[in-house]
Backbone as CSV, one residue per row, in Angstrom:
resi,resn,N_x,N_y,N_z,CA_x,CA_y,CA_z,C_x,C_y,C_z
1,MET,-5.957,32.463,-6.023,-6.123,32.330,-7.452,-7.131,33.382,-7.890
2,GLY,-6.765,34.137,-8.883,-7.639,35.182,-9.369,-8.769,34.653,-10.234
3,LEU,-9.675,35.534,-10.564,-10.839,35.156,-11.364,-10.422,34.661,-12.743
4,ILE,-9.522,35.381,-13.408,-9.090,35.007,-14.764,-8.356,33.662,-14.735
5,SER,-7.407,33.524,-13.824,-6.666,32.261,-13.782,-7.583,31.113,-13.361
6,GLY,-8.543,31.401,-12.514,-9.514,30.373,-12.118,-10.348,29.918,-13.297
7,LEU,-10.769,30.857,-14.120,-11.556,30.498,-15.303,-10.716,29.764,-16.342
8,LEU,-9.472,30.194,-16.493,-8.617,29.550,-17.495,-8.210,28.133,-17.090
9,THR,-8.083,27.895,-15.807,-7.673,26.556,-15.367,-8.859,25.671,-14.975
10,LEU,-10.068,26.163,-15.138,-11.261,25.387,-14.795,-11.325,24.046,-15.519
11,PRO,-10.964,23.968,-16.796,-11.007,22.642,-17.450,-10.051,21.616,-16.811
12,LEU,-9.062,22.072,-16.075,-8.121,21.158,-15.432,-8.593,20.675,-14.059
13,ALA,-9.707,21.193,-13.584,-10.202,20.836,-12.255,-10.419,19.331,-12.095
14,PRO,-11.041,18.646,-13.054,-11.191,17.190,-12.884,-9.844,16.464,-12.781
15,VAL,-8.862,16.920,-13.529,-7.542,16.298,-13.479,-6.921,16.514,-12.100
16,ARG,-7.031,17.714,-11.574,-6.496,17.984,-10.237,-7.215,17.144,-9.185
17,GLY,-8.526,16.982,-9.347,-9.296,16.164,-8.410,-8.867,14.705,-8.441
18,VAL,-8.708,14.164,-9.631,-8.280,12.775,-9.772,-6.867,12.606,-9.222
19,THR,-6.008,13.565,-9.468,-4.643,13.506,-8.955,-4.638,13.526,-7.432
20,TRP,-5.474,14.346,-6.840,-5.558,14.414,-5.382,-6.059,13.085,-4.807
21,VAL,-7.107,12.524,-5.406,-7.652,11.250,-4.938,-6.601,10.148,-5.065
22,ALA,-5.897,10.115,-6.184,-4.851,9.111,-6.385,-3.755,9.257,-5.334
23,GLY,-3.398,10.476,-5.022,-2.388,10.713,-3.986,-2.860,10.237,-2.617
24,GLN,-4.124,10.491,-2.302,-4.672,10.046,-1.015,-4.695,8.529,-0.932
25,LEU,-5.079,7.869,-2.032,-5.093,6.405,-2.054,-3.688,5.832,-1.911
26,ALA,-2.724,6.449,-2.573,-1.343,5.981,-2.481,-0.812,6.122,-1.058
27,GLU,-1.121,7.223,-0.400,-0.682,7.421,0.982,-1.323,6.405,1.917
28,ALA,-2.611,6.136,1.726,-3.305,5.158,2.572,-2.733,3.759,2.354
29,ALA,-2.483,3.410,1.112,-1.910,2.099,0.807,-0.513,1.969,1.405
30,ASP,0.272,3.022,1.334,1.619,3.001,1.896,1.583,2.849,3.410
31,ARG,0.664,3.553,4.060,0.526,3.427,5.515,0.139,1.999,5.890
32,GLU,-0.804,1.437,5.140,-1.259,0.081,5.435,-0.159,-0.940,5.164
33,LEU,0.577,-0.749,4.111,1.636,-1.685,3.736,2.746,-1.715,4.775
34,HIS,3.038,-0.581,5.382,4.159,-0.479,6.306,3.741,-0.434,7.774
35,ASP,2.473,-0.656,8.060,2.012,-0.682,9.448,2.524,-1.960,10.112
36,PRO,3.389,-1.841,11.130,3.973,-3.033,11.760,2.932,-4.026,12.277
37,ALA,1.835,-3.534,12.816,0.807,-4.435,13.344,0.197,-5.270,12.221
38,LEU,-0.064,-4.637,11.087,-0.647,-5.368,9.958,0.354,-6.346,9.348
39,VAL,1.620,-5.972,9.322,2.643,-6.879,8.793,2.741,-8.110,9.696
40,ARG,2.659,-7.910,11.007,2.704,-9.048,11.928,1.491,-9.957,11.735
41,VAL,0.326,-9.378,11.497,-0.876,-10.168,11.232,-0.692,-10.981,9.957
42,ARG,-0.118,-10.358,8.926,0.114,-11.081,7.671,1.150,-12.181,7.868
43,LEU,2.158,-11.952,8.708,3.132,-13.003,9.014,2.461,-14.183,9.725
44,ALA,1.597,-13.907,10.662,0.886,-14.967,11.378,0.006,-15.763,10.416
45,ALA,-0.693,-15.063,9.540,-1.539,-15.747,8.550,-0.687,-16.584,7.599
46,LEU,0.468,-16.068,7.220,1.376,-16.806,6.348,1.854,-18.084,7.031
47,ASN,2.230,-17.981,8.304,2.646,-19.158,9.058,1.525,-20.193,9.139
48,GLN,0.319,-19.729,9.350,-0.830,-20.641,9.428,-1.052,-21.344,8.091
49,GLU,-0.960,-20.611,7.002,-1.121,-21.204,5.667,-0.046,-22.261,5.414
50,TYR,1.177,-21.971,5.832,2.277,-22.917,5.651,2.053,-24.176,6.495
51,GLU,1.659,-23.968,7.750,1.422,-25.109,8.637,0.269,-25.979,8.158
52,ASN,-0.709,-25.370,7.492,-1.850,-26.128,6.956,-1.512,-26.812,5.636
53,GLY,-0.312,-26.570,5.124,0.104,-27.226,3.891,-0.352,-26.544,2.620
54,HIS,-0.791,-25.302,2.718,-1.281,-24.575,1.546,-0.178,-23.866,0.775
55,LEU,1.020,-23.815,1.360,2.153,-23.137,0.719,3.355,-24.063,0.675
56,SER,4.112,-23.959,-0.399,5.376,-24.681,-0.459,6.390,-23.957,0.418
57,THR,7.457,-24.654,0.751,8.509,-24.043,1.566,9.114,-22.848,0.853
58,GLU,9.318,-22.990,-0.456,9.904,-21.897,-1.240,9.004,-20.660,-1.236
59,ALA,7.707,-20.864,-1.458,6.768,-19.737,-1.469,6.682,-19.097,-0.087
60,PHE,6.670,-19.940,0.945,6.613,-19.426,2.313,7.830,-18.563,2.618
61,GLU,9.029,-19.080,2.299,10.254,-18.343,2.605,10.345,-17.041,1.825
62,ARG,9.902,-17.054,0.578,9.943,-15.843,-0.238,9.035,-14.764,0.353
63,GLU,7.803,-15.168,0.703,6.863,-14.194,1.264,7.284,-13.759,2.661
64,GLU,7.810,-14.675,3.435,8.288,-14.328,4.775,9.424,-13.310,4.695
65,ASP,10.353,-13.519,3.776,11.450,-12.558,3.591,10.913,-11.176,3.227
66,ARG,9.923,-11.138,2.340,9.343,-9.861,1.919,8.676,-9.159,3.108
67,LEU,7.911,-9.910,3.884,7.221,-9.315,5.033,8.206,-8.872,6.117
68,LEU,9.235,-9.661,6.346,10.239,-9.268,7.338,10.995,-8.021,6.884
69,TYR,11.241,-7.910,5.581,11.868,-6.695,5.066,10.976,-5.483,5.328
70,LEU,9.672,-5.636,5.085,8.743,-4.532,5.348,8.734,-4.173,6.831
71,LEU,8.835,-5.188,7.662,8.770,-4.951,9.099,10.042,-4.291,9.635
72,HIS,11.193,-4.718,9.137,12.465,-4.242,9.700,13.274,-3.363,8.769
73,GLY,13.063,-3.488,7.474,13.953,-2.826,6.541,13.503,-1.471,6.040
74,CYS,12.376,-1.007,6.496,11.853,0.254,5.949,12.503,1.436,6.571
């Protein structure tokens, strides 16, 4: 980037910085969401919540389907 273009685009630097940070956060969230080990941990916690009576059967099945999709359907 040349001196002139650098000076002309300087006001956009904060926007580029925020965009980069947002992209990094999105990538980290995506990695965490689709990490098989973490999905299995969430499935185990879901089963424990259901067994303790904290979840209805409908809520359990809905969340279990979502987690199994993340684990196998990605």
